[in-house]
DSSP file (Angstrom, degrees, kcal/mol; ACC not computed):
  #  RESIDUE AA STRUCTURE BP1 BP2  ACC     N-H-->O    O-->H-N    N-H-->O    O-->H-N    TCO  KAPPA ALPHA  PHI   PSI    X-CA   Y-CA   Z-CA
    1    1 A M              0   0    0      0, 0.0    26,-2.9     0, 0.0     2,-0.5   0.000 360.0 360.0 360.0 146.8   90.8  190.1  161.6
    2    2 A L  E     -aB  27  94A   0     92,-2.5    92,-2.7    24,-0.2     2,-0.7  -0.972 360.0-159.7-118.0 128.5   90.9  193.2  163.7
    3    3 A L  E     -aB  28  93A   0     24,-3.3    26,-2.3    -2,-0.5     2,-0.6  -0.924   4.6-158.8-106.8 108.3   88.9  193.5  167.0
    4    4 A I  E     +aB  29  92A   0     88,-3.3    88,-1.6    -2,-0.7     2,-0.3  -0.780  33.5 161.9 -85.2 121.7   88.3  197.0  168.0
    5    5 A E  E     -a   30   0A   0     24,-3.0    26,-3.2    -2,-0.6    27,-0.3  -0.914  52.8-135.6-142.1 158.8   87.6  196.7  171.7
    6    6 A Y    >   -     0   0    0     -2,-0.3     3,-2.4    24,-0.2     6,-0.2  -0.975  33.0-146.3-108.4 107.8   87.3  198.4  175.1
    7    7 A P  T 3  S+     0   0    0      0, 0.0    -1,-0.1     0, 0.0     6,-0.0   0.703  93.4  53.5 -55.6 -23.3   89.0  195.7  177.1
    8    8 A K  T 3  S+     0   0    0      4,-0.1     2,-0.2    -3,-0.0     3,-0.0   0.600  83.5 106.8 -83.7 -10.9   86.9  196.3  180.3
    9    9 A C    <>  -     0   0    0     -3,-2.4     4,-2.0     1,-0.1     5,-0.1  -0.512  65.3-148.2 -69.7 129.7   83.7  195.8  178.3
   10   10 A S  H  > S+     0   0    0     -2,-0.2     4,-1.8     2,-0.2    -1,-0.1   0.812  98.6  53.0 -73.4 -30.5   82.1  192.4  179.1
   11   11 A T  H  > S+     0   0    0      2,-0.2     4,-2.2     1,-0.2    -1,-0.2   0.903 108.4  50.2 -65.7 -43.6   80.7  192.1  175.5
   12   12 A C  H  > S+     0   0    0     -6,-0.2     4,-2.8     1,-0.2     5,-0.2   0.921 110.4  50.1 -57.4 -45.2   84.2  192.7  174.1
   13   13 A Q  H  X S+     0   0    0     -4,-2.0     4,-2.2     1,-0.2    -1,-0.2   0.909 111.2  48.1 -65.1 -38.9   85.6  190.1  176.4
   14   14 A K  H  X S+     0   0    0     -4,-1.8     4,-2.2     2,-0.2    -1,-0.2   0.854 111.9  50.4 -69.9 -35.1   82.9  187.6  175.3
   15   15 A A  H  X S+     0   0    0     -4,-2.2     4,-2.3     2,-0.2    -2,-0.2   0.907 112.0  47.0 -69.1 -42.1   83.5  188.4  171.6
   16   16 A A  H  X S+     0   0    0     -4,-2.8     4,-2.6     2,-0.2    -2,-0.2   0.913 112.9  48.8 -65.1 -41.3   87.3  187.9  172.0
   17   17 A K  H  X S+     0   0    0     -4,-2.2     4,-2.7    -5,-0.2    -2,-0.2   0.904 111.3  50.9 -63.2 -42.3   86.8  184.6  173.9
   18   18 A W  H  X S+     0   0    0     -4,-2.2     4,-1.5     2,-0.2    -1,-0.2   0.899 109.6  48.6 -64.9 -40.1   84.4  183.4  171.3
   19   19 A L  H  <>S+     0   0    0     -4,-2.3     5,-2.4     2,-0.2     4,-0.3   0.929 112.9  49.1 -62.2 -45.6   86.8  184.3  168.4
   20   20 A E  H ><5S+     0   0    0     -4,-2.6     3,-1.3     1,-0.2    -2,-0.2   0.915 109.6  51.3 -61.6 -42.0   89.6  182.4  170.3
   21   21 A N  H 3<5S+     0   0    0     -4,-2.7    -1,-0.2     1,-0.3    -2,-0.2   0.810 108.9  51.8 -62.3 -28.8   87.4  179.4  170.9
   22   22 A Q  T 3<5S-     0   0    0     -4,-1.5    -1,-0.3    -3,-0.2    -2,-0.2   0.460 117.0-115.7 -88.4  -1.7   86.6  179.3  167.1
   23   23 A G  T < 5 +     0   0    0     -3,-1.3     2,-0.5    -4,-0.3    -3,-0.2   0.671  60.2 157.8  78.5  15.8   90.4  179.4  166.4
   24   24 A V      < -     0   0    0     -5,-2.4     2,-0.4    -6,-0.2    -1,-0.3  -0.630  38.0-138.2 -80.6 124.9   90.1  182.8  164.7
   25   25 A S        +     0   0    0     -2,-0.5     2,-0.3    -3,-0.1    -1,-0.0  -0.678  37.1 162.8 -78.9 128.9   93.3  184.6  164.5
   26   26 A F        -     0   0    0     -2,-0.4     2,-0.4   -10,-0.0   -24,-0.2  -0.993  36.4-128.4-150.1 156.9   92.8  188.3  165.3
   27   27 A E  E     -a    2   0A   0    -26,-2.9   -24,-3.3    -2,-0.3     2,-0.4  -0.857  25.1-138.6-101.2 137.1   94.5  191.5  166.4
   28   28 A R  E     -a    3   0A   0     -2,-0.4     2,-0.4   -26,-0.2   -24,-0.2  -0.775  17.4-174.5-101.5 143.7   93.2  193.5  169.3
   29   29 A R  E     -a    4   0A   0    -26,-2.3   -24,-3.0    -2,-0.4     2,-0.5  -0.971  24.9-130.4-139.5 122.2   93.0  197.3  169.3
   30   30 A H  E  >  -a    5   0A   0     -2,-0.4     4,-2.6   -26,-0.2     3,-0.3  -0.599  15.8-151.7 -73.3 113.6   92.0  199.4  172.3
   31   31 A I  T  4 S+     0   0    0    -26,-3.2    -1,-0.1    -2,-0.5   -25,-0.1   0.744  93.5  48.6 -62.7 -27.6   89.3  201.8  171.0
   32   32 A K  T  4 S+     0   0    0    -27,-0.3     3,-0.3     2,-0.2    -1,-0.2   0.827 116.3  41.4 -82.2 -32.5   90.1  204.5  173.5
   33   33 A E  T  4 S+     0   0    0     -3,-0.3    -2,-0.2     1,-0.2     2,-0.2   0.835 132.8  20.0 -82.1 -33.1   93.9  204.4  172.8
   34   34 A Q  S  < S-     0   0    0     -4,-2.6    -1,-0.2     3,-0.0    -2,-0.2  -0.580  79.4-165.9-138.5  74.0   93.7  204.1  169.0
   35   35 A N        -     0   0    0     -3,-0.3    -3,-0.1    -2,-0.2    50,-0.1  -0.242  36.4 -94.4 -59.2 148.0   90.3  205.3  167.8
   36   36 A P        -     0   0    0      0, 0.0    52,-0.2     0, 0.0    -1,-0.1  -0.297  42.5-118.7 -61.6 146.7   89.5  204.3  164.2
   37   37 A T     >  -     0   0    0      1,-0.1     4,-2.4    -3,-0.1     5,-0.2  -0.400  23.8-108.2 -79.7 165.4   90.3  207.0  161.5
   38   38 A A  H  > S+     0   0    0      2,-0.2     4,-2.2     1,-0.2     5,-0.1   0.871 121.6  51.7 -59.3 -40.1   87.7  208.5  159.4
   39   39 A E  H  > S+     0   0    0      2,-0.2     4,-2.2     1,-0.2    -1,-0.2   0.911 108.9  49.8 -65.4 -43.5   89.1  206.6  156.4
   40   40 A E  H  > S+     0   0    0      1,-0.2     4,-3.1     2,-0.2     5,-0.3   0.939 113.1  47.5 -60.0 -48.6   89.0  203.2  158.3
   41   41 A L  H  X S+     0   0    0     -4,-2.4     4,-3.1     1,-0.2     5,-0.2   0.902 109.5  52.6 -61.7 -41.5   85.3  204.0  159.3
   42   42 A R  H  X S+     0   0    0     -4,-2.2     4,-2.0     2,-0.2    -1,-0.2   0.940 113.3  44.0 -60.3 -47.0   84.4  204.9  155.7
   43   43 A R  H  X S+     0   0    0     -4,-2.2     4,-2.1     2,-0.2    -2,-0.2   0.941 115.9  47.2 -65.2 -48.7   85.8  201.6  154.4
   44   44 A W  H  X S+     0   0    0     -4,-3.1     4,-2.4     1,-0.2    55,-0.2   0.887 109.8  53.6 -64.4 -37.7   84.2  199.5  157.2
   45   45 A H  H  X S+     0   0    0     -4,-3.1     4,-1.6    -5,-0.3     5,-0.4   0.921 109.0  48.2 -59.6 -43.2   80.9  201.2  156.7
   46   46 A Q  H  < S+     0   0    0     -4,-2.0    -1,-0.2    -5,-0.2    -2,-0.2   0.877 114.4  47.5 -66.1 -37.0   80.9  200.4  153.0
   47   47 A M  H  < S+     0   0    0     -4,-2.1    -1,-0.2     1,-0.2    -2,-0.2   0.847 109.9  52.9 -69.8 -34.0   81.8  196.7  153.8
   48   48 A S  H  < S-     0   0    0     -4,-2.4    -2,-0.2    -5,-0.2    -1,-0.2   0.833  86.4-145.9 -78.0 -31.9   79.3  196.3  156.5
   49   49 A G     <  +     0   0    0     -4,-1.6    -3,-0.1     1,-0.3    -4,-0.1   0.571  54.3 135.3  78.6   4.6   76.1  197.4  154.6
   50   50 A L        -     0   0    0     -5,-0.4    -1,-0.3     1,-0.1     2,-0.1  -0.472  66.6 -94.0 -88.9 158.2   74.9  198.9  157.9
   51   51 A P    >   -     0   0    0      0, 0.0     3,-1.9     0, 0.0     4,-0.3  -0.469  37.7-117.3 -68.0 146.2   73.2  202.3  158.3
   52   52 A L  G >  S+     0   0    0      1,-0.3     3,-1.9     2,-0.2     4,-0.1   0.793 110.2  70.1 -55.2 -33.7   75.8  204.9  159.3
   53   53 A K  G >  S+     0   0    0      1,-0.3     3,-1.9     2,-0.2    -1,-0.3   0.772  85.3  69.5 -57.1 -28.1   74.1  205.5  162.6
   54   54 A K  G <  S+     0   0    0     -3,-1.9    -1,-0.3     1,-0.3    -2,-0.2   0.738  88.8  64.1 -63.0 -23.4   75.2  202.1  163.7
   55   55 A F  G <  S+     0   0    0     -3,-1.9     2,-0.3    -4,-0.3    35,-0.3   0.449  91.7  79.8 -83.4   0.1   78.7  203.3  163.9
   56   56 A F  S <  S-     0   0    0     -3,-1.9     2,-1.5    -4,-0.1    32,-0.1  -0.837  81.5-128.1-109.3 144.7   77.9  205.8  166.7
   57   57 A N    >   -     0   0    0     -2,-0.3     3,-2.2    30,-0.3     6,-0.4  -0.699  31.3-176.2 -83.8  83.5   77.5  205.0  170.4
   58   58 A T  T 3  S+     0   0    0     -2,-1.5    -1,-0.2     1,-0.3    11,-0.1   0.648  78.0  50.4 -66.8 -13.5   74.1  206.7  170.6
   59   59 A S  T 3  S+     0   0    0     -3,-0.1    -1,-0.3     4,-0.0     2,-0.1   0.413  90.2 109.6 -98.7   0.9   73.9  206.1  174.3
   60   60 A G  S <> S-     0   0    0     -3,-2.2     4,-1.4     1,-0.1     5,-0.1  -0.350  75.5-124.9 -77.6 157.7   77.2  207.6  175.0
   61   61 A M  H  > S+     0   0    0      1,-0.2     4,-3.4     2,-0.2     5,-0.2   0.885 110.2  54.5 -70.5 -38.0   77.9  210.9  176.7
   62   62 A L  H  > S+     0   0    0      1,-0.2     4,-2.6     2,-0.2     6,-0.2   0.885 104.7  54.3 -65.3 -38.6   80.0  212.2  173.8
   63   63 A Y  H  4>S+     0   0    0     -6,-0.4     5,-2.2     2,-0.2     6,-0.5   0.896 113.4  41.8 -60.7 -42.0   77.2  211.6  171.4
   64   64 A R  H ><5S+     0   0    0     -4,-1.4     3,-1.9     3,-0.2    -2,-0.2   0.944 113.1  54.3 -69.7 -49.7   74.8  213.7  173.5
   65   65 A E  H 3<5S+     0   0    0     -4,-3.4    -2,-0.2     1,-0.3    -3,-0.2   0.865 109.9  45.8 -53.0 -42.3   77.5  216.4  174.2
   66   66 A L  T 3<5S-     0   0    0     -4,-2.6    -1,-0.3    -5,-0.2    -2,-0.2   0.450 107.9-127.6 -80.4  -1.3   78.1  216.9  170.5
   67   67 A G  T X>5 +     0   0    0     -3,-1.9     4,-1.9    -4,-0.2     3,-0.7   0.813  52.8 155.6  63.7  32.5   74.4  216.9  169.9
   68   68 A L  H 3>< +     0   0    0     -5,-2.2     4,-3.3     1,-0.2    -4,-0.1   0.762  59.2  70.0 -68.2 -26.6   74.7  214.3  167.2
   69   69 A K  H 34 S+     0   0    0     -6,-0.5    -1,-0.2     1,-0.2    -5,-0.1   0.925 112.2  31.2 -55.0 -45.7   71.1  213.1  167.5
   70   70 A D  H <4 S+     0   0    0     -3,-0.7     4,-0.3     1,-0.1    -2,-0.2   0.849 124.0  46.2 -83.0 -34.9   69.9  216.3  166.0
   71   71 A R  H >< S+     0   0    0     -4,-1.9     3,-1.5     1,-0.2     4,-0.4   0.840  93.7  77.4 -76.5 -31.8   72.9  217.0  163.7
   72   72 A L  G >< S+     0   0    0     -4,-3.3     3,-1.7     1,-0.3    -1,-0.2   0.854  87.2  56.1 -49.7 -49.0   73.3  213.5  162.2
   73   73 A P  G 3  S+     0   0    0      0, 0.0    -1,-0.3     0, 0.0    -2,-0.1   0.744 112.3  42.4 -62.5 -20.3   70.5  213.7  159.7
   74   74 A N  G <  S+     0   0    0     -3,-1.5     2,-0.2    -4,-0.3    -2,-0.2   0.325  93.8 104.5-104.8   5.3   71.9  216.8  158.0
   75   75 A M  S <  S-     0   0    0     -3,-1.7     2,-0.1    -4,-0.4    -3,-0.0  -0.611  71.3-119.3 -89.1 150.1   75.5  215.8  158.0
   76   76 A T     >  -     0   0    0     -2,-0.2     4,-1.8     1,-0.1     5,-0.2  -0.377  31.9-108.0 -73.8 163.7   77.4  214.6  155.0
   77   77 A E  H  > S+     0   0    0      1,-0.2     4,-2.9     2,-0.2     5,-0.2   0.911 122.0  53.2 -59.5 -43.5   78.9  211.2  155.1
   78   78 A Q  H  > S+     0   0    0      1,-0.2     4,-2.3     2,-0.2    -1,-0.2   0.905 108.9  48.5 -61.1 -41.5   82.4  212.7  155.4
   79   79 A E  H  > S+     0   0    0      2,-0.2     4,-1.8     1,-0.2    -1,-0.2   0.816 110.9  51.8 -70.9 -28.7   81.3  214.8  158.4
   80   80 A C  H  X S+     0   0    0     -4,-1.8     4,-2.8     2,-0.2    -2,-0.2   0.925 109.8  48.4 -70.2 -45.5   79.7  211.7  159.9
   81   81 A W  H  X S+     0   0    0     -4,-2.9     4,-2.6     1,-0.2    -2,-0.2   0.919 111.9  50.0 -61.6 -43.1   83.0  209.7  159.5
   82   82 A Q  H  X S+     0   0    0     -4,-2.3     4,-1.1     2,-0.2    -1,-0.2   0.898 114.2  43.8 -61.7 -43.3   84.9  212.6  161.0
   83   83 A A  H  X S+     0   0    0     -4,-1.8     4,-2.2     2,-0.2    -2,-0.2   0.880 113.2  52.3 -73.4 -35.1   82.6  212.8  164.0
   84   84 A T  H  X S+     0   0    0     -4,-2.8     4,-3.1     1,-0.2    -2,-0.2   0.919 104.6  56.1 -64.9 -43.7   82.5  209.0  164.4
   85   85 A A  H  < S+     0   0    0     -4,-2.6    -1,-0.2     1,-0.2    -2,-0.2   0.831 114.4  40.3 -59.7 -31.0   86.3  208.9  164.4
   86   86 A C  H  < S+     0   0    0     -4,-1.1    -1,-0.2    -5,-0.2    -2,-0.2   0.817 129.8  26.0 -84.2 -32.9   86.2  211.3  167.4
   87   87 A S  H  < S+     0   0    0     -4,-2.2   -30,-0.3    -5,-0.1    -2,-0.2   0.471  82.4 124.9-114.6  -2.8   83.3  209.8  169.2
   88   88 A S     <  +     0   0    0     -4,-3.1   -32,-0.1    -5,-0.2   -33,-0.0  -0.359  11.9 151.5 -68.7 132.6   83.1  206.1  168.3
   89   89 A S        +     0   0    0     -2,-0.1    -1,-0.1   -34,-0.1   -33,-0.1   0.022  34.6 116.5-144.2  29.0   83.1  203.8  171.3
   90   90 A V        -     0   0    0    -35,-0.3   -86,-0.1   -59,-0.1    -2,-0.0  -0.902  62.8-134.7-102.0 108.0   81.2  200.9  169.8
   91   91 A P        +     0   0    0      0, 0.0     2,-0.3     0, 0.0   -86,-0.2  -0.200  35.8 159.1 -64.2 153.8   83.5  197.9  169.6
   92   92 A F  E     -B    4   0A   0    -88,-1.6   -88,-3.3    10,-0.1     2,-0.4  -0.983  35.8-117.0-165.6 169.0   83.5  195.8  166.4
   93   93 A C  E     -BC   3 100A   0      7,-2.7     7,-2.6    -2,-0.3     2,-0.4  -0.901  22.2-166.3-114.8 146.1   85.4  193.4  164.2
   94   94 A S  E     -BC   2  99A   0    -92,-2.7   -92,-2.5    -2,-0.4     5,-0.2  -0.992   6.0-179.3-134.4 128.5   86.7  194.1  160.7
   95   95 A A        -     0   0    0      3,-3.1    -2,-0.0    -2,-0.4     5,-0.0  -0.628  48.1 -90.8-111.8 179.6   88.0  191.5  158.3
   96   96 A T  S    S+     0   0    0     -2,-0.2     3,-0.1     1,-0.2    -1,-0.0   0.823 121.9  20.9 -62.2 -32.9   89.4  192.2  154.9
   97   97 A T  S    S+     0   0    0      1,-0.2     2,-0.3   -49,-0.0    -1,-0.2   0.510 126.3  34.2-112.6  -7.8   86.0  191.7  153.1
   98   98 A R        -     0   0    0      2,-0.0    -3,-3.1   -49,-0.0     2,-0.4  -1.000  56.9-154.2-153.1 147.7   83.4  192.3  155.8
   99   99 A S  E     -C   94   0A   0     -2,-0.3     2,-0.4    -5,-0.2    -5,-0.2  -0.948   4.5-164.3-121.0 144.1   82.8  194.3  159.0
  100  100 A S  E     -C   93   0A   0     -7,-2.6    -7,-2.7    -2,-0.4    -2,-0.0  -0.991   3.6-171.6-129.2 126.7   80.6  193.5  161.9
  101  101 A W        +     0   0    0     -2,-0.4     2,-0.3    -9,-0.2    -1,-0.1   0.648  66.1  32.5 -96.0 -14.2   79.7  196.1  164.4
  102  102 A A        -     0   0    0     -9,-0.1     9,-0.7   -10,-0.0     2,-0.4  -0.919  63.8-142.0-140.2 164.9   78.0  194.2  167.1
  103  103 A F  B     -D  110   0B   0     -2,-0.3     2,-0.6     7,-0.2     7,-0.2  -0.992  15.5-132.8-133.4 131.6   78.2  190.9  168.7
  104  104 A R     >  -     0   0    0      5,-2.1     4,-1.9    -2,-0.4     5,-0.1  -0.731  14.5-150.1 -83.2 121.9   75.4  188.7  170.0
  105  105 A K  T  4 S+     0   0    0     -2,-0.6    -1,-0.2     1,-0.2     0, 0.0   0.883  88.8  45.2 -61.7 -41.7   76.2  187.4  173.4
  106  106 A R  T  4 S+     0   0    0      1,-0.1    -1,-0.2    -3,-0.1    -2,-0.0   0.881 128.0  18.8 -73.7 -39.4   74.4  184.2  173.3
  107  107 A T  T  4 S-     0   0    0      2,-0.1    -2,-0.2     3,-0.0    -1,-0.1   0.685  88.3-127.5-105.7 -24.9   75.3  182.8  169.9
  108  108 A G     <  +     0   0    0     -4,-1.9     2,-0.1     1,-0.3    -3,-0.1   0.502  62.6 141.1  79.1   7.8   78.4  184.7  168.9
  109  109 A N        -     0   0    0     -5,-0.1    -5,-2.1     1,-0.1    -1,-0.3  -0.434  55.8-111.0 -81.3 155.4   76.8  185.6  165.7
  110  110 A R  B      D  103   0B   0     -7,-0.2    -7,-0.2    -2,-0.1    -1,-0.1  -0.423 360.0 360.0 -74.6 156.5   77.2  189.0  164.0
  111  111 A R              0   0    0     -9,-0.7    -1,-0.1    -2,-0.1    -8,-0.1   0.315 360.0 360.0-129.7 360.0   74.1  191.2  163.9
């Protein structure tokens, strides 16, 4: 399993601790140092079944600076993946067959 994280993020820390407590073996990847590629995001998006918008940090400064709120509805999926690869800062876990984009603090369950 791959945990894409921002190490200073308290939710990321809780997710990592939960995985460790469950005995799940995982690799950590710092999202700011090694942002996901467009191809990784495309693959994870397909595995997740989530709307593409979930892959964007919609409350982040870069999302606003790039005007993605207004641009996103008219962008192709490829354009979205390219933009996400540049602006993603939403931590997530990816396993071989499934991706989870968020982590519930109380239960450790995917959402």
